[in-house]
N, C-alpha and C positions, 0 to 999 in steps of 0.2 A: 190723442190720448182718450181712452174710454174709462169712465168711472161707473161703478155699479153700487147700488145701495142694497145692503142685505139686512133683513130683519133678524132680531135676536130670536133664536129658537125657543119655543115654549118649553121644551124639555131639557133646558140647559143643566138642570140639577139631576137629570136622570141619564145623562149621556156618559157617566163614568168619570168625569173630570174632577169632582170633589175628592176622590180618593188620592189624588196627587198632592193635595194641599197647596195648590198654586193660588196666587192672588186673583181676585175677582176680575180685574181688567184683562189679565192674561187668559183666564178661563172663558171670558166672553169672546175674545178673539179666536181662541181655539174652537169653541163651540160653533161659531159662525163659519169658520173654515171647514170644519168637519162636516157640518150639516149641508154645506154647499159643494161637497166633493173636492175640497181643496187637497192638494197633494204635498205642499211644502209650507212650513212655517219658518220664517227667517227672524232671528233674534240675536241679541248680544248676551242673553242670560243662559249660562250653561245649565242652570237648575231645571230649565224647561225641557231638557233632553229626556227626562224621565217619562214624558207623555208619549205613548206608543200608538195612539190612534192616527197620527199624522207624522210625516217625516219632519224632524226639527233640524235646521241648519244654523249653527252658531257661527257668526261671521268671523270671530276671532280665530277660529280653526282654519280659515281659508286665507288669512292675510299674512 
């Protein structure tokens, strides 16, 4: 198993995420994923599907 440590992007508030009105912990995770060319965000929160900068997979929809 490989682990990577990513730093919080300095432009977190300029990357467009505040317009979605999501909670800060979610915004931080999204910003790190987007900044590091992530392609998928897995969650249980349907509300996060409104983020368009990265594909959001809601687990409940696949169970």
